LOGUPA-55633 format. One record per residue (C-alpha): residue in one letter; residue number from 1; x, y, z; chain. Coordinates in Angstrom, 1 decimal, padded with zeros to 4 digits, always signed. Example, Ala and Ser with C-alpha at 12.3 -4.5 7.8 and 13.67 -1.06 7.14 Angstrom:
2
{rec 'a', 1, {+012.3, -004.5, +007.8}, 'A'}
{rec 's', 2, {+013.7, -001.1, +007.1}, 'A'}
END
This chain:
102
{rec 'm', 1, {-205.9, +062.7, -136.2}, 'A'}
{rec 'p', 2, {-202.1, +062.3, -135.8}, 'A'}
{rec 'a', 3, {-201.8, +065.8, -134.3}, 'A'}
{rec 't', 4, {-204.1, +065.0, -131.4}, 'A'}
{rec 'e', 5, {-202.2, +061.8, -130.8}, 'A'}
{rec 't', 6, {-198.9, +063.6, -130.5}, 'A'}
{rec 't', 7, {-200.4, +066.2, -128.3}, 'A'}
{rec 'h', 8, {-201.8, +063.6, -126.0}, 'A'}
{rec 't', 9, {-198.5, +061.8, -125.9}, 'A'}
{rec 's', 10, {-196.6, +065.0, -125.1}, 'A'}
{rec 'i', 11, {-199.0, +065.8, -122.2}, 'A'}
{rec 'a', 12, {-198.6, +062.3, -120.8}, 'A'}
{rec 's', 13, {-194.8, +062.5, -121.0}, 'A'}
{rec 'q', 14, {-194.9, +065.9, -119.2}, 'A'}
{rec 'e', 15, {-197.1, +064.5, -116.5}, 'A'}
{rec 'a', 16, {-194.7, +061.6, -116.1}, 'A'}
{rec 'i', 17, {-191.8, +064.0, -115.8}, 'A'}
{rec 'v', 18, {-193.6, +066.0, -113.2}, 'A'}
{rec 'l', 19, {-194.4, +062.9, -111.2}, 'A'}
{rec 'v', 20, {-190.8, +061.7, -111.3}, 'A'}
{rec 'l', 21, {-189.6, +065.2, -110.2}, 'A'}
{rec 'i', 22, {-192.1, +065.1, -107.3}, 'A'}
{rec 'g', 23, {-190.8, +061.7, -106.3}, 'A'}
{rec 'v', 24, {-187.2, +062.8, -106.4}, 'A'}
{rec 'i', 25, {-188.1, +065.8, -104.3}, 'A'}
{rec 'v', 26, {-189.9, +063.7, -101.7}, 'A'}
{rec 'v', 27, {-186.9, +061.2, -101.5}, 'A'}
{rec 'a', 28, {-184.5, +064.2, -101.2}, 'A'}
{rec 'v', 29, {-186.5, +065.6, -098.3}, 'A'}
{rec 'l', 30, {-186.6, +062.2, -096.5}, 'A'}
{rec 'i', 31, {-182.9, +061.7, -096.9}, 'A'}
{rec 'g', 32, {-182.3, +065.2, -095.6}, 'A'}
{rec 'a', 33, {-184.5, +064.6, -092.6}, 'A'}
{rec 'f', 34, {-182.6, +061.4, -091.9}, 'A'}
{rec 'v', 35, {-179.2, +063.1, -092.1}, 'A'}
{rec 'l', 36, {-180.4, +066.0, -089.9}, 'A'}
{rec 'g', 37, {-181.8, +063.5, -087.3}, 'A'}
{rec 't', 38, {-178.5, +061.7, -087.1}, 'A'}
{rec 'k', 39, {-176.6, +064.9, -086.6}, 'A'}
{rec 'v', 40, {-179.0, +066.0, -083.8}, 'A'}
{rec 'r', 41, {-178.8, +062.6, -082.1}, 'A'}
{rec 'd', 42, {-175.0, +062.7, -082.3}, 'A'}
{rec 'e', 43, {-175.0, +066.1, -080.5}, 'A'}
{rec 'e', 44, {-177.2, +064.8, -077.6}, 'A'}
{rec 'a', 45, {-175.9, +063.3, -074.4}, 'A'}
{rec 'p', 46, {-175.6, +059.5, -074.4}, 'A'}
{rec 'p', 47, {-178.2, +057.5, -072.5}, 'A'}
{rec 'p', 48, {-177.4, +056.8, -068.9}, 'A'}
{rec 'd', 49, {-175.8, +053.5, -068.1}, 'A'}
{rec 'p', 50, {-177.8, +051.0, -065.9}, 'A'}
{rec 'a', 51, {-175.5, +051.5, -062.9}, 'A'}
{rec 's', 52, {-176.6, +055.1, -062.6}, 'A'}
{rec 'h', 53, {-180.3, +054.3, -062.2}, 'A'}
{rec 'p', 54, {-181.8, +054.2, -058.7}, 'A'}
{rec 'l', 55, {-182.3, +050.7, -057.3}, 'A'}
{rec 'r', 56, {-185.7, +049.4, -056.2}, 'A'}
{rec 'p', 57, {-186.2, +048.5, -052.5}, 'A'}
{rec 'p', 58, {-185.5, +044.9, -051.6}, 'A'}
{rec 't', 59, {-189.2, +044.3, -050.8}, 'A'}
{rec 'd', 60, {-191.9, +043.0, -053.2}, 'A'}
{rec 'r', 61, {-194.0, +046.1, -052.7}, 'A'}
{rec 'l', 62, {-194.1, +049.1, -055.0}, 'A'}
{rec 'p', 63, {-192.6, +052.4, -053.8}, 'A'}
{rec 'g', 64, {-195.1, +054.3, -051.6}, 'A'}
{rec 'e', 65, {-197.3, +051.2, -051.0}, 'A'}
{rec 'm', 66, {-198.3, +050.6, -047.4}, 'A'}
{rec 's', 67, {-199.0, +047.2, -045.9}, 'A'}
{rec 'a', 68, {-200.7, +048.4, -042.7}, 'A'}
{rec 'y', 69, {-204.3, +047.9, -042.0}, 'A'}
{rec 'r', 70, {-206.4, +050.9, -041.0}, 'A'}
{rec 'r', 71, {-209.4, +051.1, -038.8}, 'A'}
{rec 'p', 72, {-211.5, +054.1, -037.9}, 'A'}
{rec 'f', 73, {-211.4, +055.8, -034.5}, 'A'}
{rec 'd', 74, {-214.4, +055.7, -032.4}, 'A'}
{rec 'v', 75, {-216.2, +059.0, -032.4}, 'A'}
{rec 'p', 76, {-217.3, +060.1, -028.9}, 'A'}
{rec 'r', 77, {-221.1, +060.5, -028.6}, 'A'}
{rec 't', 78, {-222.3, +063.8, -027.3}, 'A'}
{rec 'd', 79, {-225.6, +065.7, -027.3}, 'A'}
{rec 'w', 80, {-226.4, +068.4, -029.8}, 'A'}
{rec 'a', 81, {-225.6, +071.2, -027.5}, 'A'}
{rec 'h', 82, {-222.0, +070.0, -026.9}, 'A'}
{rec 'r', 83, {-221.2, +068.3, -030.1}, 'A'}
{rec 'l', 84, {-217.6, +068.1, -031.4}, 'A'}
{rec 'r', 85, {-216.4, +070.1, -034.3}, 'A'}
{rec 'p', 86, {-214.3, +068.5, -037.1}, 'A'}
{rec 'y', 87, {-211.1, +070.1, -035.9}, 'A'}
{rec 'q', 88, {-211.7, +068.6, -032.4}, 'A'}
{rec 'l', 89, {-211.9, +065.1, -033.7}, 'A'}
{rec 'g', 90, {-208.2, +064.7, -034.6}, 'A'}
{rec 'a', 91, {-207.1, +061.9, -036.9}, 'A'}
{rec 's', 92, {-209.7, +059.7, -038.5}, 'A'}
{rec 't', 93, {-207.9, +056.4, -038.7}, 'A'}
{rec 'e', 94, {-205.3, +054.4, -036.8}, 'A'}
{rec 't', 95, {-203.1, +051.4, -037.7}, 'A'}
{rec 's', 96, {-204.2, +047.9, -036.8}, 'A'}
{rec 'p', 97, {-202.3, +044.6, -037.0}, 'A'}
{rec 'v', 98, {-205.5, +042.7, -037.7}, 'A'}
{rec 'p', 99, {-207.1, +042.9, -041.2}, 'A'}
{rec 'p', 100, {-210.6, +044.3, -041.4}, 'A'}
{rec 'r', 101, {-213.6, +042.0, -041.5}, 'A'}
{rec 'e', 102, {-215.6, +042.0, -044.7}, 'A'}
END
């Protein structure tokens, strides 16, 4: 019985050594990745300072937002023989100072 006990102990110690080596390798890879990341970050251009960013317009609205109300044009009524084609209608809306009724 003592022979199997020493064999079991030697296998357990070998497994422990392998696990410790794997842990050391993982830690070494993480440290290497950190060092490589800091070198790459140091070679990049620094972030821009706040003064170089474009300024927002002085209004409350977002850029590109319109505050005009739109209303549809009246479409002229014709008979079926002389009806208008889409390219003859022109623009489909016009600006209005009055908000639409709901």
